LOVO-712621 format. One record per residue: x, z, y of N, C-alpha, C in turn; residue number from 1. Coordinates in Angstrom, 2 decimals. Example, Ala and Ser with C-alpha at 12.3 -4.5 7.8 and 13.67 -1.06 7.14 Angstrom:
BEGIN
REC     n_xx     n_zz     n_yy    ca_xx    ca_zz    ca_yy     c_xx     c_zz     c_yy   nr
REC    13.19     7.80    -5.69    12.30     7.80    -4.50    13.20     7.80    -3.30    1
REC    12.85     7.08    -2.25    13.67     7.14    -1.06    12.90     7.87     0.03    2
This chain:
BEGIN
REC     n_xx     n_zz     n_yy    ca_xx    ca_zz    ca_yy     c_xx     c_zz     c_yy   nr
REC   101.27   102.77    66.70   101.29   101.71    67.64   102.06   102.71    69.30    1
REC   102.91   102.61    69.90   103.43   103.14    70.89   102.50   103.06    72.16    2
REC   102.70   103.91    73.28   101.43   103.86    74.72   102.33   104.16    75.51    3
REC   102.13   103.25    76.68   102.36   103.90    78.07   102.11   105.19    78.50    4
REC   102.33   106.76    79.03   101.19   108.05    79.07   101.72   108.35    80.19    5
REC   102.17   107.69    81.26   102.56   108.22    82.98   103.31   106.68    83.35    6
REC   103.15   107.08    84.28   104.17   105.78    85.45   104.60   106.38    86.44    7
REC   106.06   105.86    87.60   105.66   106.43    88.74   106.66   105.38    89.34    8
REC   106.70   105.03    90.63   107.36   104.57    92.08   108.03   105.84    92.45    9
REC   109.47   105.85    92.31   109.62   107.16    92.62   111.54   106.58    93.69   10
REC   111.57   107.23    94.35   113.03   107.17    95.34   114.17   107.88    94.91   11
REC   115.12   107.21    94.87   116.64   107.50    93.96   117.70   108.14    95.21   12
REC   117.13   107.72    96.41   118.47   107.76    97.17   119.64   108.56    97.46   13
REC   120.97   108.13    97.72   121.76   108.74    97.28   121.87   110.42    98.06   14
REC   121.24   110.55    98.93   120.75   111.88    99.60   120.90   112.97    98.49   15
REC   119.69   112.57    97.59   119.28   114.07    97.05   120.85   114.52    95.29   16
REC   121.30   113.92    95.78   122.40   114.31    94.66   123.41   115.11    95.45   17
REC   123.85   114.62    96.51   124.17   115.53    97.76   124.45   116.88    97.84   18
REC   125.60   117.67    97.77   125.63   118.76    97.74   124.37   120.04    99.14   19
REC   123.72   120.72    98.65   122.78   121.59    99.55   122.99   121.28   100.54   20
REC   124.61   121.77   101.14   124.44   122.05   102.23   124.92   120.72   103.14   21
REC   125.54   119.51   102.82   125.17   118.16   103.52   123.98   117.74   103.30   22
REC   123.13   118.12   102.53   121.51   117.44   102.44   120.99   118.22   104.06   23
REC   121.18   119.59   104.14   120.61   120.25   105.16   121.20   119.69   106.28   24
REC   122.17   119.60   106.64   123.05   119.11   107.66   122.14   117.67   107.88   25
REC   122.28   117.08   106.89   121.83   115.37   107.50   120.45   115.31   107.70   26
REC   119.33   116.52   107.57   118.52   116.86   107.65   118.00   117.54   108.98   27
REC   118.57   117.89   109.79   118.10   118.64   111.01   117.78   119.90   110.48   28
REC   118.60   120.53   109.05   118.44   122.07   108.40   117.66   122.18   107.61   29
REC   116.51   121.29   107.39   115.59   121.00   106.41   115.92   120.40   104.99   30
REC   115.23   121.26   104.04   115.67   120.19   102.50   114.99   119.56   102.43   31
REC   115.75   118.20   102.10   114.32   116.96   101.54   113.03   116.86   100.59   32
REC   112.09   116.49   100.91   110.97   116.83   100.33   111.13   116.16    98.91   33
REC   111.88   114.58    99.39   112.29   114.29    98.11   112.77   114.69    96.87   34
REC   113.72   115.73    97.13   114.48   116.67    96.41   113.49   117.80    95.48   35
REC   112.74   118.04    96.67   111.93   119.14    96.01   110.60   118.67    95.41   36
REC   110.26   117.62    95.50   109.36   116.56    94.64   109.75   116.57    93.43   37
REC   111.00   115.92    93.52   111.32   115.61    92.27   111.71   116.57    91.20   38
REC   111.94   117.77    91.73   112.03   119.49    90.83   110.92   119.58    90.43   39
REC   109.42   119.37    91.38   108.49   119.59    90.72   107.62   118.42    89.97   40
REC   107.80   117.70    90.37   107.60   116.22    88.98   108.04   116.67    87.38   41
REC   109.79   117.29    87.51   110.15   117.63    86.29   109.22   118.41    85.60   42
REC   108.61   119.66    86.66   107.93   120.88    86.29   106.78   120.13    85.50   43
REC   105.91   119.51    86.64   104.76   118.74    85.96   104.58   117.76    84.46   44
REC   105.51   116.83    84.44   105.53   115.84    83.84   106.51   115.95    82.52   45
REC   107.64   116.16    83.28   108.92   115.85    82.28   109.61   116.40    81.42   46
REC   109.01   117.96    81.72   109.45   118.92    80.57   108.24   119.06    79.81   47
REC   107.62   118.32    79.53   106.39   118.36    78.55   106.60   117.70    77.26   48
REC   106.07   117.95    76.27   106.06   117.39    75.04   104.92   116.01    74.72   49
REC   104.31   115.94    75.75   103.72   114.22    75.72   104.35   112.78    75.56   50
REC   105.81   112.55    75.82   106.51   111.84    76.08   107.78   111.90    75.09   51
REC   108.41   110.63    74.50   109.82   110.87    74.13   110.79   109.99    74.86   52
REC   110.26   108.82    75.23   111.13   107.77    75.90   110.66   107.45    77.11   53
REC   111.17   107.18    78.20   111.79   106.95    79.46   112.04   105.52    79.28   54
REC   111.94   104.25    80.09   112.22   103.55    80.89   112.28   103.27    81.99   55
REC   113.26   103.26    82.74   113.66   102.64    84.36   113.85   101.17    84.27   56
REC   112.95   101.17    85.30   112.94    99.75    86.19   113.93    99.27    87.55   57
REC   115.21    99.50    87.16   115.90    99.32    87.94   116.11    98.88    89.43   58
REC   116.12    98.84    90.40   116.07    97.90    91.63   117.31    97.71    91.75   59
REC   118.37    98.36    91.79   120.41    98.27    91.98   120.95    97.63    90.90   60
REC   120.29    96.91    89.73   120.58    96.47    88.75   120.35    94.66    88.81   61
REC   120.70    93.99    89.28   120.42    92.56    89.22   121.13    91.78    88.91   62
REC   120.11    91.16    87.39   120.81    90.38    86.53   120.25    88.67    87.09   63
REC   121.03    87.86    86.72   120.92    86.28    87.11   119.99    85.32    86.21   64
REC   119.83    85.16    85.47   119.77    83.97    84.25   118.72    84.48    83.40   65
REC   118.67    86.17    83.30   117.75    86.37    82.44   117.37    88.02    82.40   66
REC   116.16    88.78    81.86   116.24    90.04    82.12   117.13    90.86    81.21   67
REC   117.60    91.95    80.97   118.43    92.44    80.09   117.68    93.97    80.28   68
REC   117.69    94.54    79.13   117.70    95.99    78.64   118.81    96.63    77.71   69
REC   118.62    97.75    77.90   119.88    98.16    77.26   119.49    99.02    75.92   70
REC   120.26    98.89    75.18   120.07    99.14    73.73   120.80    99.62    72.93   71
REC   121.91   100.30    73.88   122.48   101.50    72.74   121.95   102.88    72.70   72
REC   122.80   103.18    70.91   122.01   104.53    70.89   122.25   105.76    71.73   73
REC   123.61   105.67    72.63   123.53   106.59    73.45   123.82   106.30    74.73   74
REC   123.78   106.66    75.81   125.19   106.40    77.30   125.85   107.47    77.37   75
REC   127.14   107.81    77.87   127.19   108.57    78.40   128.89   108.33    79.38   76
REC   129.09   108.96    80.03   130.26   108.78    81.16   130.09   109.19    82.15   77
REC   131.15   109.21    83.38   131.17   109.66    84.55   130.88   108.15    85.19   78
REC   130.09   108.90    85.99   129.93   107.52    87.27   129.92   107.66    88.37   79
REC   130.81   106.87    89.19   131.20   106.70    90.55   130.57   105.52    91.36   80
REC   129.99   105.75    91.97   128.91   104.49    92.95   130.18   103.74    93.60   81
REC   129.74   102.46    93.79   130.94   101.35    94.15   130.20   101.20    95.63   82
REC   129.07   102.06    96.01   128.54   102.15    97.50   128.95   102.97    98.20   83
REC   128.82   104.18    97.28   128.81   105.45    98.35   129.48   106.47    97.49   84
REC   130.67   106.13    97.18   131.72   106.79    96.34   131.88   108.16    97.08   85
REC   131.90   108.53    98.23   132.22   110.07    98.63   130.78   110.60    97.99   86
REC   130.05   110.20    98.18   128.73   111.40    97.65   128.76   110.79    96.22   87
REC   128.96   109.83    95.44   128.65   109.96    94.02   129.50   109.55    93.39   88
REC   130.43   110.88    93.36   131.65   110.75    92.39   131.62   111.30    91.22   89
REC   131.99   110.63    89.94   132.25   111.48    88.79   131.22   112.00    88.54   90
REC   129.94   111.61    88.65   128.81   112.73    88.17   128.63   111.98    86.65   91
REC   128.81   113.16    86.08   128.72   113.01    84.33   127.06   112.86    84.16   92
REC   126.77   112.03    83.17   125.63   111.17    82.62   125.55   111.23    81.00   93
REC   124.91   111.87    79.99   124.69   111.46    78.64   123.40   111.86    78.24   94
REC   122.42   110.55    77.69   121.08   110.48    77.27   121.18   109.38    76.33   95
REC   120.29   109.63    75.06   120.31   109.01    74.29   119.01   107.44    74.74   96
REC   119.58   106.44    73.48   118.81   105.26    74.01   117.56   105.02    73.29   97
REC   117.39   103.80    73.12   116.18   103.52    72.43   116.24   102.01    71.72   98
REC   117.09   101.51    70.82   117.69   100.32    70.44   116.19    99.99    69.80   99
REC   115.29   100.42    69.12   114.26    99.50    68.46   113.26    99.57    69.58  100
REC   112.96   100.14    70.75   112.26    99.54    71.59   112.57    98.52    72.40  101
REC   114.00    98.57    72.70   114.76    97.51    73.65   114.38    96.46    72.51  102
REC   114.60    96.20    71.48   114.79    95.06    70.64   112.87    94.65    70.51  103
REC   112.38    95.60    70.46   110.78    95.50    70.62   110.63    94.72    71.83  104
REC   110.60    94.81    72.74   111.28    94.17    74.24   110.94    92.93    73.93  105
REC   112.29    92.51    73.53   112.89    90.88    73.52   111.63    90.26    72.92  106
REC   111.59    90.82    71.69   110.94    89.90    70.83   109.80    89.49    71.26  107
REC   109.26    89.91    72.19   108.20    89.43    72.84   108.35    88.29    74.05  108
REC   109.60    88.17    74.64   110.18    87.29    75.38   109.24    85.66    75.49  109
REC   109.53    85.29    73.90   108.45    83.73    74.02   107.44    84.00    74.16  110
REC   106.87    84.88    74.03   105.17    84.69    73.84   104.64    84.84    75.21  111
REC   105.41    85.44    76.04   105.53    85.78    77.41   106.05    84.69    78.59  112
REC   106.60    83.70    77.83   107.19    82.79    78.92   108.20    83.08    79.57  113
REC   109.63    84.21    78.97   110.62    84.61    80.00   111.68    84.69    79.18  114
REC   112.89    85.07    79.64   114.03    85.46    78.69   114.44    86.88    78.92  115
REC   114.36    87.45    78.01   114.95    89.03    77.95   116.24    89.05    76.91  116
REC   116.93    89.97    77.18   118.22    90.10    76.33   118.41    91.33    76.02  117
REC   118.86    92.07    74.86   119.00    93.77    74.78   120.28    93.52    74.59  118
REC   121.34    94.58    75.39   122.49    94.56    75.18   122.98    96.19    74.77  119
REC   123.68    95.85    74.21   124.29    97.22    73.76   125.64    97.83    73.90  120
REC   126.61    97.04    74.41   127.67    96.99    74.90   127.83    98.48    75.53  121
REC   129.02    99.48    75.22   129.40   100.67    75.87   129.49   100.55    77.19  122
REC   130.19    99.23    77.77   130.81    99.26    79.12   130.01    98.63    80.05  123
REC   128.79    98.43    79.52   127.81    98.00    80.22   127.33    98.96    81.98  124
REC   127.97    98.41    82.43   127.64    99.32    83.79   126.65    99.72    83.97  125
REC   126.54   101.01    85.32   125.18   101.48    85.05   125.07   101.95    86.57  126
REC   123.76   102.42    87.00   123.58   102.39    88.32   122.65   103.96    88.73  127
REC   123.12   104.28    90.13   122.25   105.47    90.61   121.12   105.35    90.61  128
REC   120.37   104.10    90.31   118.90   104.26    90.23   118.39   104.64    89.57  129
REC   118.85   104.46    87.91   119.17   105.54    86.73   119.50   106.67    86.66  130
REC   121.01   106.54    86.98   121.53   108.06    87.08   121.27   109.11    87.88  131
REC   120.67   109.09    89.29   120.07   110.10    90.14   118.77   110.32    89.13  132
REC   118.18   109.73    89.00   116.64   110.34    88.56   117.36   111.02    87.56  133
REC   117.73   110.59    86.94   118.04   110.92    85.22   118.49   112.30    85.65  134
REC   119.37   112.59    86.21   120.01   114.12    87.11   118.47   114.90    86.93  135
REC   118.25   114.45    88.10   116.87   115.48    88.02   115.52   115.56    87.33  136
REC   115.36   114.09    86.18   114.43   114.36    85.07   114.67   114.31    84.04  137
REC   115.92   114.32    83.72   116.47   113.98    81.98   117.46   115.15    81.71  138
REC   118.20   115.62    82.79   119.45   116.29    82.05   119.19   117.49    81.68  139
REC   119.44   118.30    81.04   118.97   119.34    80.07   117.89   118.97    79.03  140
REC   117.18   117.63    79.04   116.44   117.33    77.78   117.06   116.52    77.12  141
REC   117.70   116.89    75.57   118.40   115.96    75.08   117.87   115.48    73.79  142
REC   115.99   115.66    73.64   115.57   114.61    73.06   114.64   113.85    73.44  143
REC   114.65   113.93    74.46   114.24   112.35    75.15   114.96   111.09    75.36  144
REC   114.79   109.95    75.25   115.72   108.51    75.22   114.87   107.85    76.57  145
REC   116.88   107.38    77.15   116.50   107.10    78.31   117.18   105.66    78.03  146
REC   115.98   104.40    78.81   116.29   102.88    78.64   116.14   102.27    80.04  147
REC   117.08   101.39    80.47   117.15   100.96    81.75   116.84    99.13    81.57  148
REC   116.10    98.62    82.51   115.77    97.02    82.66   116.05    96.92    84.04  149
REC   117.17    96.19    84.21   117.30    95.48    85.56   116.21    94.28    86.08  150
REC   116.08    94.11    87.50   115.75    93.37    88.38   116.12    92.01    88.04  151
REC   115.49    90.92    88.14   116.21    89.56    88.08   116.59    88.68    89.32  152
REC   117.54    88.45    89.69   117.51    88.05    91.13   116.80    86.86    91.72  153
REC   116.90    85.99    90.56   117.01    84.73    90.56   114.85    84.68    90.20  154
REC   114.30    85.47    89.72   113.02    85.70    89.66   112.17    86.16    91.10  155
REC   110.79    85.72    90.78   109.96    85.61    91.50   109.18    86.86    91.05  156
REC   107.87    86.89    91.61   106.77    87.89    91.55   105.95    87.86    90.11  157
REC   106.18    86.30    89.66   105.58    85.79    88.14   106.11    86.19    87.15  158
REC   107.46    86.15    87.54   108.95    86.36    86.58   109.00    87.90    86.25  159
REC   108.51    89.00    87.60   108.63    89.84    87.23   107.44    90.62    86.42  160
REC   106.44    90.46    86.83   104.98    90.29    86.11   105.35    90.33    84.58  161
REC   105.74    89.16    84.30   105.85    88.77    82.81   106.56    89.71    82.03  162
REC   107.61    90.22    82.78   108.78    91.41    81.81   107.66    92.12    82.15  163
REC   107.02    92.35    82.76   106.43    93.96    82.78   105.11    93.58    81.58  164
REC   104.85    92.22    81.42   104.04    92.21    79.95   104.59    92.28    78.73  165
REC   106.08    92.24    78.47   106.82    91.94    77.59   106.86    92.89    77.18  166
REC   107.01    94.19    78.52   107.38    95.39    77.98   106.11    96.25    77.53  167
REC   104.95    96.17    77.86   103.77    96.68    77.47   103.73    96.28    75.70  168
REC   104.03    95.02    75.76   103.62    94.53    74.17   104.96    95.03    73.26  169
REC   106.51    95.10    74.10   106.98    95.86    72.83   107.04    97.68    73.00  170
REC   106.39    97.77    74.28   106.00    99.78    73.92   104.98    99.67    72.52  171
REC   103.65    98.96    72.57   102.85    99.17    71.31   103.30    98.36    70.10  172
REC   104.10    97.67    69.82   104.63    97.03    68.88   105.66    98.12    67.98  173
REC   105.89    99.42    69.03   106.71   100.53    68.27   106.28   101.60    68.07  174
REC   106.07   101.80    66.57   105.26   102.74    66.47   105.51   104.15    66.80  175
REC   104.68   104.81    67.32   104.52   105.97    67.49   105.62   106.50    69.05  176
REC   105.38   105.64    69.79   106.26   105.94    71.38   105.18   105.98    72.15  177
REC   105.29   107.32    72.77   105.09   107.75    73.91   105.94   107.51    75.25  178
REC   105.66   106.71    76.57   106.78   106.03    77.23   106.26   106.51    78.92  179
REC   106.94   106.78    79.33   106.97   106.93    80.58   107.81   105.59    81.48  180
REC   107.07   105.18    82.14   107.70   104.20    83.28   108.36   104.53    84.04  181
REC   109.05   104.33    84.80   109.51   104.88    86.36   110.36   103.42    87.14  182
REC   109.45   103.38    88.16   109.78   102.06    89.14   110.78   102.58    90.26  183
REC   112.21   102.70    89.79   113.36   103.17    90.58   113.61   102.35    91.85  184
REC   112.89   102.69    92.78   113.34   101.90    94.89   112.24   102.38    95.72  185
REC   112.77   102.16    96.26   111.95   102.07    97.66   111.20   101.25    97.73  186
REC   110.29   101.68    99.49   109.08   100.80   100.27   110.14    99.61   101.08  187
REC   109.39    99.30   101.90   110.48    99.17   103.25   111.72    99.38   103.31  188
REC   112.69    98.33   103.53   114.13    98.55   103.10   115.22    97.19   103.71  189
REC   115.05    98.08   105.15   115.79    97.52   106.35   116.54    98.77   106.22  190
REC   118.21    98.62   106.24   119.20    99.85   107.11   119.26    99.64   108.43  191
REC   119.53   100.58   109.09   120.25   100.46   110.71   121.45   100.03   110.72  192
REC   122.36    99.01   111.41   123.32    98.82   111.42   124.29   100.09   111.31  193
REC   125.55    99.71   111.09   126.18   100.91   111.16   126.77   102.10   112.04  194
REC   126.99   101.05   113.00   127.45   101.72   114.58   126.10   102.89   114.84  195
REC   124.88   102.41   114.27   123.49   102.91   114.86   122.98   104.17   113.91  196
REC   123.55   103.52   112.53   122.81   104.45   111.36   123.18   105.96   111.13  197
REC   123.96   106.60   111.47   124.34   107.93   111.81   123.14   108.86   112.67  198
REC   122.63   107.83   113.81   120.96   108.48   114.34   119.99   108.53   113.93  199
REC   120.40   107.85   112.32   118.49   107.83   111.44   118.82   108.32   110.30  200
REC   119.54   109.27   110.02   120.05   109.87   108.78   118.89   111.04   108.72  201
REC   118.29   111.44   109.19   117.11   112.65   108.99   115.98   111.78   108.34  202
REC   115.05   112.65   107.71   114.11   112.39   106.89   112.73   111.61   107.24  203
REC   112.60   112.22   108.81   111.18   112.17   109.52   110.91   110.48   109.65  204
REC   110.22   110.50   109.24   109.45   108.99   109.29   110.05   108.24   110.55  205
REC   109.46   108.59   111.63   110.01   108.30   113.31   111.38   106.94   113.20  206
REC   112.27   107.56   111.80   113.28   106.61   111.74   113.65   105.57   110.89  207
REC   111.65   105.55   110.25   111.80   104.51   109.83   112.29   102.62   110.78  208
REC   112.66   101.95   110.12   113.60   100.47   110.82   112.58   100.08   112.28  209
REC   111.22    99.98   111.57   110.15    99.37   112.38   108.80    99.86   112.04  210
REC   108.15   100.30   113.40   106.82   100.57   113.29   105.78   100.14   112.18  211
REC   106.01    98.81   112.40   105.33    97.70   111.65   105.82    98.18   110.03  212
REC   106.73    98.51   109.58   107.17    98.47   108.20   106.75   100.14   108.17  213
REC   106.77   100.98   108.93   106.09   102.58   108.33   104.94   101.99   108.35  214
REC   104.03   101.39   108.92   102.62   101.32   108.97   102.12   100.04   107.33  215
REC   103.22    99.36   106.87   103.01    99.04   105.49   102.96    99.73   104.96  216
REC   104.04   100.65   104.63   104.19   101.35   103.52   103.10   102.56   103.72  217
REC   102.36   102.83   104.74   101.84   104.04   104.24   100.44   103.40   104.26  218
REC    99.70   102.15   104.57    99.02   101.46   104.07    98.93   101.33   102.47  219
REC   100.51   101.15   101.71   100.51   101.26   100.25   100.09   102.48    99.79  220
REC   100.87   103.73   100.45   100.56   104.91    99.77    99.26   104.80    99.71  221
REC    98.62   104.46   100.68    96.69   105.21   100.49    96.26   103.93    99.54  222
REC    96.82   102.92    99.33    96.23   102.20    98.00    96.27   102.79    96.71  223
REC    98.15   103.01    96.73    97.87   103.61    95.15    97.36   104.77    95.07  224
REC    97.07   105.31    96.30    96.23   106.66    96.01    94.95   106.43    95.46  225
REC    94.45   105.53    95.86    92.96   105.17    95.64    92.75   104.36    94.47  226
REC    94.01   103.85    93.54    93.76   102.94    92.85    93.69   101.88    92.51  227
REC    93.83   101.15    94.01    94.00    99.59    94.11    95.25    98.73    94.36  228
REC    95.26    98.80    93.05    97.06    97.87    93.10    96.71    96.31    92.99  229
REC    95.29    96.02    92.89    94.60    95.07    93.22    95.06    94.30    94.87  230
REC    94.94    95.48    95.06    95.77    95.60    96.76    97.10    95.37    97.01  231
REC    97.56    96.25    96.87    98.70    95.99    96.65    99.67    94.46    96.13  232
REC    98.98    94.11    94.93    99.35    92.81    94.38    99.28    91.61    95.60  233
REC    97.59    91.62    95.66    97.27    90.96    96.67    97.91    90.42    98.09  234
REC    98.57    91.70    98.25    99.17    91.80    99.53   100.85    91.64    99.87  235
REC   101.21    91.19    98.67   102.78    90.89    98.39   103.58    90.32    99.70  236
REC   103.12    88.84    99.82   103.47    88.03   100.93   103.24    88.63   102.22  237
REC   102.60    89.65   102.67   102.70    90.60   103.79   103.47    91.57   103.87  238
REC   103.73    91.93   102.66   104.68    93.21   102.21   106.02    92.44   102.21  239
REC   106.26    91.47   101.93   107.57    91.06   101.99   108.31    91.11   103.10  240
REC   107.74    90.77   104.73   107.93    90.56   105.88   108.63    92.00   106.19  241
REC   108.77    92.72   105.16   109.34    94.11   105.87   110.31    94.54   104.70  242
REC   110.79    93.82   103.88   111.58    93.69   102.98   112.00    94.94   101.89  243
REC   110.55    94.78   101.35   110.79    96.02    99.97   112.00    96.15    99.58  244
REC   112.52    97.03    98.60   113.92    96.82    97.82   113.27    95.96    96.77  245
REC   114.87    95.05    96.38   114.40    94.10    95.35   113.38    93.44    95.75  246
REC   112.70    93.63    96.55   111.43    92.35    96.84   110.58    93.04    96.11  247
REC   110.49    94.31    95.41   109.43    94.87    95.06   109.33    94.87    93.88  248
REC   110.47    94.44    93.19   110.39    94.13    91.34   110.48    95.02    90.55  249
REC   110.50    96.26    91.03   110.62    97.20    90.29   109.08    97.57    89.98  250
REC   108.67    97.71    91.49   106.88    97.84    91.02   106.52    96.44    90.06  251
REC   106.65    95.62    90.70   105.74    94.40    89.92   105.98    94.58    88.18  252
REC   107.34    94.83    87.65   107.85    95.30    86.23   106.64    96.18    85.78  253
REC   106.67    97.34    86.79   105.42    98.16    85.98   104.26    97.94    86.26  254
REC   103.80    97.10    87.00   102.28    96.83    87.10   102.06    95.57    86.23  255
REC   103.18    95.13    85.84   102.74    93.85    84.84   102.49    94.58    83.37  256
REC   103.33    95.90    83.15   103.11    96.23    82.27   101.81    97.40    82.37  257
REC   100.82    97.60    83.56    99.51    98.58    83.33    98.59    97.96    83.40  258
REC    98.47    96.37    83.32    97.33    95.65    83.67    97.37    95.03    85.19  259
REC    98.35    94.85    85.66    98.49    94.72    87.51    96.97    94.69    88.06  260
REC    96.47    93.89    88.39    94.99    93.78    89.56    94.29    94.65    88.54  261
REC    94.30    94.66    87.55    93.36    95.23    86.66    93.90    96.85    86.76  262
REC    94.81    97.26    87.17    95.33    98.78    86.85    94.51    99.74    88.17  263
REC    93.90   100.43    87.46    93.04   101.61    88.64    93.81   103.33    88.65  264
REC    94.82   103.16    87.96    95.51   104.20    88.13    95.52   105.05    89.29  265
REC    95.57   106.26    89.86    95.74   106.65    91.32    97.03   107.34    91.33  266
REC    97.24   107.62    92.84    98.84   108.08    92.44    98.83   109.68    93.01  267
REC    99.69   110.51    92.05    99.77   111.80    92.77   100.86   111.72    94.14  268
REC   100.92   111.81    95.17   102.21   112.22    95.90   103.02   113.77    95.37  269
REC   104.20   113.23    95.50   105.32   114.31    95.04   105.89   114.29    96.66  270
REC   105.66   115.57    97.63   106.77   115.52    98.63   106.35   114.46    99.52  271
REC   106.54   114.47   100.84   106.48   113.67   101.86   107.09   112.05   101.87  272
REC   106.79   111.62   102.57   107.14   109.90   102.71   108.26   110.46   103.63  273
REC   109.48   109.75   103.59   110.11   110.22   104.11   111.00   108.83   104.61  274
REC   112.27   109.15   105.57   113.46   107.58   105.73   114.57   107.89   105.22  275
REC   115.09   107.46   104.89   116.50   107.13   104.57   117.27   105.95   104.99  276
REC   118.21   106.46   106.56   118.60   105.43   107.34   117.94   104.00   107.71  277
REC   116.49   103.81   107.54   115.49   103.05   108.24   115.09   102.18   106.91  278
REC   114.88   103.11   105.88   114.37   102.39   104.65   113.20   103.41   104.33  279
REC   111.79   102.84   103.65   110.83   103.63   103.53   110.93   104.58   102.09  280
REC   110.95   105.75   102.26   111.39   106.32   100.62   109.66   107.38   100.21  281
REC   109.41   107.17    99.09   108.14   108.27    98.68   108.27   108.04    97.05  282
REC   107.78   109.55    96.42   107.65   109.63    94.76   106.02   109.72    94.79  283
REC   105.36   108.52    94.14   103.98   108.57    93.56   104.27   108.77    91.97  284
REC   103.52   109.35    91.60   102.80   109.51    90.16   101.60   109.36    89.75  285
REC   101.90   108.37    88.33   100.64   107.68    87.74   100.03   108.29    86.38  286
REC    99.01   109.05    86.36    98.89   109.75    85.10    98.13   108.28    84.64  287
REC    98.20   108.36    83.03    97.44   107.22    83.01    95.92   108.03    82.90  288
REC    94.83   107.13    83.21    93.38   106.96    83.09    93.24   107.89    81.84  289
REC    91.90   108.39    82.06    91.21   108.93    80.69    90.58   107.94    79.54  290
REC    90.55   106.67    80.14    90.10   105.23    79.62    90.90   104.34    80.10  291
REC    92.68   104.82    79.81    93.33   103.62    79.72    93.74   103.02    81.06  292
REC    94.41   102.34    81.17    95.00   101.81    82.37    93.91   100.97    83.18  293
REC    93.27   100.48    82.52    92.40    99.38    83.42    91.33    99.89    83.25  294
REC    90.78   101.17    82.80    90.02   101.73    83.24    88.71   101.29    82.00  295
REC    89.33   100.67    80.80    88.29    99.96    79.69    88.59   100.29    78.31  296
REC    89.80   101.28    77.95    90.27   101.39    77.07    89.89   102.69    75.66  297
REC    90.05   102.77    75.02    89.73   104.62    73.91    89.97   105.32    75.36  298
REC    89.48   106.39    75.00    89.68   107.53    75.49    91.48   108.17    75.27  299
REC    92.14   108.73    76.25    93.68   109.26    75.93    93.45   110.42    74.94  300
REC    94.40   110.33    74.08    94.53   110.91    73.06    94.88   111.94    73.31  301
REC    95.63   112.90    74.48    95.06   114.50    75.25    95.29   114.13    76.58  302
REC    94.26   114.85    77.20    94.37   115.34    78.52    95.92   115.38    79.43  303
REC    96.10   114.84    80.24    97.07   115.38    81.13    97.58   116.98    81.40  304
REC    98.65   117.38    81.64    98.92   118.55    81.89    98.66   118.84    83.44  305
REC    98.01   119.98    83.72    97.59   120.32    85.02    98.81   120.51    86.00  306
REC    98.98   119.72    87.33   100.00   120.29    87.84   100.06   120.96    88.67  307
REC   101.52   121.82    88.84   101.09   122.56    89.76   100.89   122.75    91.43  308
REC   100.98   123.33    92.42   101.21   123.26    93.66   102.43   122.57    93.89  309
REC   102.17   121.45    95.06   103.48   120.80    95.34   103.83   120.67    96.89  310
REC   104.62   120.13    97.11   104.91   120.08    98.78   104.42   119.34    99.34  311
């Protein structure tokens, strides 16, 4: 039986893969803590032997009539972003996939009353919500498998929770799997208009598009640290006023896999809450609680690794 051993809500902003000199220029001479936070997260979690597979819930990959999960045995190539080719150009990626897990997730679609398809086409596009995080957390770890699931642009909150439930079922049905989930995306997500945005490229949260969006982001970060996923989910209508990235579907899929309102996992924050041209960005990591994601299961097989000090 497989299990989810960790999960994270992580930022994938283009600036993290820019050359250091460019990052410093954009951020008033300071390194972004979104960069240092990912480096620390790799040290604390991703370089361990506590997992074998990563599932990325990708807020940039929007399907239309079904959820799609990648099922290639391996994905490799060069990635250039259609959105920002100047900053993300011919970036190499190469990692193993997990067809068995992908097919098992799909097998629970009917039971969860949704639509999921596994696709093994080697020409299937890849998005930087996956590749940017792999560059920090997966590159150089060839024994780790990476799988991506896209959001569905016609799906609502319930649809994305159903995907998460099927994801949890598929993981449990895959013998021996120890999985990390990554909800790859932002909090509030309104960009400054083009003629104004270059005045708002620094990471200071003062540049978040509105004070109200900044306050809503900080409120949810506090709830996550308290393990109050119920408050986050119950407050989705209110948060929607601040246009979270992909309607916060990346988090909703993760929440569906972790027990939804019953999830009690508390977040550890890596780095600071930062701006990216108006949007709210943060790295939050959830270890599996000792008695399971809802606090009612059997004890964990092994305690999580003790984290190092963080920015």
